[in-house]
NUKE-333885 format. One record per residue: x, y, z of N, C-alpha, C, O in turn. Coordinates in steps of 0.05 Angstrom, whole numbers, plus 5000, padded with zeros to 4 digits. Example, Ala and Ser with C-alpha at 12.3 -4.5 7.8 and 13.67 -1.06 7.14 Angstrom:
526448865156524649105156526449345156528549345169525749555142527349795143525850015157526850235161
//
This chain:
501449715001499750085004501850154996502350154972503850245020505750475020507350485002508250715000508750254979509750294963508350424934509350584919505250284934503650494911502950694917501450804900503450824941503151144946504851244939504551464927507151144942510051254940509251284912508351514908509351094888508451154864507251294840507851324816504951374861503151614857504451854859504352044844506151814885506852184889509252194876509852424871510652074869513152074848513452344828514752554829511352204807509752454787509652704800510252914789508852684825507752974826510053134833510353354824511753014851513653094867516053234843517553434844515653044824517653094811516553404789517853614788515053374781513353514762512953864776513054084765512453804801513054094822516354214811516954454810517554064806520354244794520654314772522654444765519154244759519454454734517754794741515554804753518854984735517955224739518555474719520755424708517955624713517655824700519656024699519056234708522655984685524556184688524256334679523956534693523856394642523656734634521556754620520256564610520957014617518757034598519557304579521357454586518357344562518257514543515257624538513657484527514757904549511557884551511158144537508958224531513558314533512758584512515458564487517658674491515058444472517358484450517658714433515958854423520858744431521459044413520159034394519058804395519359154375517359144354515559034348515058974324514258974367510358844365510658534374512558394367508458424392507758294404506558054390505757874405506358024366504057834347507057684343509057814337507157444347508657184340510357254357512257124348511557414382514357464392513957354420516057324433511557294431511957244462512956974463513056814445513556944487515156634492514756604524514456794540514956344531515956264556517656114555518155994534519456064582520655854587521055724606521755864626520955434611520655284627523255124636524455004617524155104659525954904666525754714686525254794709525954424682525754234696528854234717531154164712527554364744530154404767530154164785531454154806528853974775529153734796530253484790531453484769530353254802532253094792531852814767533252674753529152864771527452684756526652814731525953044729526852594706525752774676522252724680520952544690521552934670518553004665517653054642518453244628515352824634513852954614512453194620511153214641512653414599511053574607509453644581509253884574508253414565506753414537504053494546502253554531503853484567500553514576500153734587497853824589502553884598501754044615499154374600497654384580499554504614497354664605498455004623498555044647499055194599499455454608495855664612494255724594495955704630493455824644493656124657494356184679492756284636493656554622491456734621490056544614489756944621487957084615485456924617483656934599485256744643482956564655482556354633480256284628484656234622484256044597486055864598488355914592485155624605487355374598488455304578487555104568491555484559491855374539493555114534495755144545493454844520494354674518497554724504498254944495499254504504501554574487502154364473502154124479502754474451502854244419506354304423507754504428507054014417510353974415510554074383508654054367512854164378512854264351516154184349517054084328518054234372521154174366521254044386519754114404522953804390525353694405523353444419522053294405523353434446522453224460520253334480520753534493517553204484516653324512517653224537516153274556519653124542521452964566522653114569524153154549523053294589525453434600525853404628524553444649529053294618531053164629532053434655532053684650532853324681533953464698536353684678538053644661534953964698536554184677535754244655536954434645534154154643534154234611531754424619530754464641530854544589529354754581527254794565528154734543524854874561523254894536521455114532520055194550521455184512520355454504517555394497517055184485514855634505513255634497512355764489511555924505511655824457511456044444508656054429507055874428508356314417505556294402505756164371503956024360508656244360509256294339512356104331514556214326511955834331514655674344516555784306519055804306515455814287516755884256517556144263519756184253516556414280517856654284520056694305522056834303519356534324521256394346524556334330526656444329523556134320526756024306528056254291530456334293526156364274526856554254528456754263530156864249528156834297529456974314531356834319533056854303531856684337533456574347534856344338534256124346536556394320537356204295539355954309540255774294540155974342541755794352540755704374542155624392538055694375535955514387535655254378535555214353535555044401535854714380534154654411533954404412533654684420531754554442528954544444527854664424526954434464524254364459522454604447522654834457521054564431519554804428516054724433515054514426515054894443512154874445509854984434509555194446507754964414505955224410503555214423502055024418502855424442500455534450499155774445500655954439497455814445495056034439494456244466492956204484496456474461496756604490497456914487499356994473495957034498496557374489497757384520496757274539500457544520500657604549500658014546501458204532499057944571498558304576501158414588502558314605501658754567503958894570504258984597506358994610501859064607501559174628502558944654504258994671501358744652502258634683500558304681498958304662500658104692497757894695499657704715501957744721498257514723499757264731498657034721496256994718501156824715501156704690501456334715503156294732499256164708500155884716501155744705500655754681502755564713503255234699502154984713502654864734500554964696498954674702499654424701500554394678499954204713499853934695498453804688496253904693498353634678495853414662493553444681491453524673493753404702491153364719490453604727489153644748491353794708490654184719491654194751490654364764493654024764494954154786496254354783497654364763496154534799498654734790501454734798501954734822503154724781506154664780507854894793509154834812507755134782509055324781507155584778504955554769508355884786506256084782508356304775510756254777507356534767509156764769506757044765504557024754507957274776506257564769508657674770510457674786507957824740510758034732508658334721506158324717509958504720508758844721510558984706512958974707508859154688512159254672513859424684516059464674513059564710515459664722517059444730519259544735517259224734520259044730521359034707522858844703520859264683522759204666521859074642519459024639524458994619522458924595520458884579519258714566520459154585517859214576517859524542517259764539518859274524519259334492522459414481523559434459523059434504527059504499527659284495529959274504526658974482529158864479529558634502530258414494529058674529529958484550527458314556525158354547528358104573526257934579526157894609528357944618524557824627524857784652525657464656524657264646528357494679528957254686529057114712530057294725528756974724528356874744531256774754532856634741531656884782534656854792534756594809532656464813536856524817536856254833535556364863534756184878535356594871533856704887531656674889530556694911530556624868527156634863526456944854524157014851528257104851527157334843527157434815528757304801525657634802525957694778526957904769526758114782528457904743530058154741530458204712530657974702530558374693529758434667532958404654534758514665533358234632536258294619536558094596534857934590538758134583537857994556537957704554539357534565535857684533534257444528536257214526538257264513536256914539537356744528536056524530536756334545534356514517531656234515532856024508534656004490531755804524532655584527535255424539536155214531536255594559538755554577538455664594539155894589537555654620537255674653539655664655540855474646541155934673542855934682542656104708544956124718541056224721540056334750541756554748542956624768542056654727543756904737543157204708543357094686542757404705542557514697544357764674545157974685544757744647546857924629545658144633543358124641546658374629545358654626544858624594545758454578543258864590542758944550545559114543546759324546545858874531547959154515547459474507545559564494549259604516548459904507550559994484552959934484549060144464550460154439550960484442549460664449553060494437554260824440554460874404556060774388551861074401553061174371554261514365553261734370556361444354558361614345556561884329554461824317557062074330555162334315557862354299557062414277559862344299562962464279561862344252561862094249561262484237561362324206564562164201566662274209564461924189566961794178568461894165567362044149571261884162573062014150573461914121573761684116573362104104573661994078575961904074577861974089576561734048578761574045580661744033580361904015583361664050584961784041585462074057587362214051583162154081583662414088584562284123584162044128585762464144585762464163584562524183584862754191582762344197579762464214581462684227583862744230578462804234578863034247581763284239582763434256582663274207584963434204583763734187582063734170584763894195584064154189584464274158586764344151582664304143582964354111583264634109582164814121585564634083585764984083584465044053585764974034582065174049581165244030583365304010585365424019583265223978584265313959584865543947586865593933582665713956582565953944580366083958579365923974578666413958577466563970574166403953572066353965574666383931572366223911571266073934569466133950572965843932572065583947570165583972568065473979572265803983571165894013567365994010565365954024567766073996565066313982562166093984560066073997563465953963560965723956562665453943564765443930560665233954561564893964561164903927559665013910563764713927564064533892561864383900561064333923560664303874558664113870559563843879557763703888561463743880562663493891562263533927562063323940562063793940562663723962558763773975557963843997557863723957554063773960553663453971552663383993554963263946554163053950555962843972556562623963556462883995557762744010557062464016554762404020559462244018558461954036557461984052555361854054558262144071557762044104554462084099553162224083553661864124550261934125549462194142547162274144551762324154551562524166550662834155549663024166551662764126552463054112549763114109548162924108548863394107546163444090547163614081549563664086545663794063546364034038545364214056543264194069547364484055547464674060545564884049546564914026542565134051542165234027543865444019544365584038544865523996546065763994544066003988542065983974544666244001544466554010545966683988548166603981544966873977545567053962547367323971545967483984549867373967551967583977550267793996548167893988551367854023549568084030551768274033553768224046551068554019552968784031554068714064552768594082556968814066557068894097555569134112554569344107555968974133554669244150556669334160558469204170556469644160559569824166559369804202557369824217562069774207562669664237562669874251562970094239562269874280562570144301564270354294563470594294566870284287568470634282567270764267566871004271566370594239565770674218563670914223563671154219561970744232558770964247559371204262558171424261561471144278562471294294562771554286561471744294565671564259566071704235563471814224562372004235562771734210560571874202557872094213556772294204557571964235556272174265557572384266556472604267560272324266561972574276561672834259560873064264562972694235562672884209560073044206559973294202557572854208555172964217554773274226554073494218555573134249555173324278557473554272556873774282559473554261561873764256560373914235560174154242559273864210557574004195555474214202554874444195554373994221551774174245553574364252553074554238554874394263556374564283556974794265556375014274557974774240558674934229557075214214557475454212554374994202552475074203550475314214549275514206551175114241549875334261551475604272550675804284554075514263556175824274555376014243554476244244555775894221554576104192551776214202551376454200550176084212547276154203548076394224547676624216549576344257548776484281550776824271549977034281552676804255554077024242552277234228552077474233550577024206548877184191546577364199545677574190545677174226543777404239544777524253543177704256546677564267548377834287548078024263546578224266549477974237550378164221548178284214548278514207545778174213542978314200541778464224540578674223542178294247541478554264543178724271541678894281545378804272547378984273546579154251546779394257545779104229545279334201542979474207542679714202540379274224538379434223537779614252535879764254539779574273540479744288542079934285542380074304543879994258544680154245543080434233543380674239541180284213539580414201537580554225537080794223536980474236535280654259536180834285534780974300539280784286540181004300541581254281542081474292542281194251544181394235542681554234540381494230543581894238541082184229540582164199542382144183537982164195536982264162538082474149539382654162537782474121540382614102538783034112540083254110536482994120535183194124535083324153533683524156536583234174537583304190539783494195540083634215541983464166543983554172543683804154545683944149541183864144541484174127541284424143539784454163543384624131542584824147541885044132542985104111539785164143538385394142540085594126541585664144540785714109540985984094539886164090540886344075
//
């Protein structure tokens, strides 16, 4: 009786070691066909997961084997995806077990359940967009301590560690022309070259190059010294004109006063 009980309980204990270890819930560029989960047998016994179910959005999703073996030996992983063809095309190095299931993971977050053939709960995980991996190409990883962290996807191989996403540094410096020294100063051949670029210079091979619209030449604006000199000349002319006007006015006034004070000829007539 005890032996029979042990045989019944053994598969359950073994299946309980199958764990959700990685999830891609918000794929970069679009979710359709690109969502997937990784499950790993962390137990010591092999487990047949061909009859397992993925419970998501209040629905039990059955698994259909696409590639590989439904029996997971100790330490091996399998991928559950919505589109095996798209997954293989995006992960050409993958050679493990691949299942197809019809599910759609929420980008905001939800709880996912993994059930065995008898619909007994095997594992579960709850995620949210605040945990990361939301559309930036990263996935969520289960660490050995049981916590979840965002990192570089590595489906099919569970290591318990997380690799950070690579940082791409984009240089804004255009590539050097063939035969030219980068960042070297160029001396224009003539004044005409500096005034208007040649036709060849407007079709640079650099992806950062752009055409600079040409504008008509504009007459130079007088500088401050020239403006001050002109103002001084006008001021001097104004002073001279004012002085001439003053002299003329004074002369006229003097002549008028002389006429008023001079005696008329009649006053000098002597009676004979």
